[in-house]
C-alpha angles and dihedrals in degrees: 000000000000119000134231122188111216112199115189140159123225094224093048116115095206092044088069098072092036089054093047094047108033101076100062092035092053090047090052093048094050093243129134110231114211109200111220116180118199142167119248094194096079089045093049088050092060087066097045098260114133095188139018117304088237090057092044091054110041094189090055088045095056090047092051091053094051091045092051091050089053090050092050091053091047092053098035096245126146116251134189122156111239119233092240130051132209096027127202107253094174098113095043089053093049090049096052090057092061099044122093105268092241090060096051099082094055092045093049093048091049092051095047093044090052091048102043103015097048099022091244128161116237099181093096126070096237099072090047092050089049092052092049093047089051089053092054100255133131096257096189095049094046094048090050090051090044091056096048117120095243092056093046086057092046090057091045087054092046090056094047090050088052089051090049091054090055096254109161102165145008144298096032125169122203121191124212090262092057095257107153127208118186123203143027090271089063098053093099091045090051094051092048091051093046092050098039114013113204116271110281093023123114116253 
């Protein structure tokens, strides 16, 4: 089965519709989706940004929120703008790295649905623990493992890997041949490329 790496940030607005839609679309396309959480903050910092581009440019930010609202209507996703933006997705990303890979999609959907579907705040431990418990996990044990030094280093390495691949935003999709697609609106294109690369392209 062809593989598509799915890089996303738990605080990323456009990662929300991608996260909610990617699983069934990948299954229908016969593509293995590999979920790879990252942190955009350190990547933005390399270019001199100290916050989200949408926060740095309020006009662009206002457009983004309206655009996200339209997308959620289009794809029948609940939407409520959270009171904080950008949010700190550090703990969620660390937790995702210690979860069994088969549990990561459900966890990720639950976190982003809470954040952008219900307008919740994920920066504190409590919501993450509640989500883990609701999914049947031992929240205390997982959070403890997530905060261990080796896992902190693992996430740092994952972010460095993303930067080395040229990732500059989320969501980003990278096919096995290295072809990169950025943005929720490139999800279908990325899956098509992964499933059936254009003639003459390496699979």
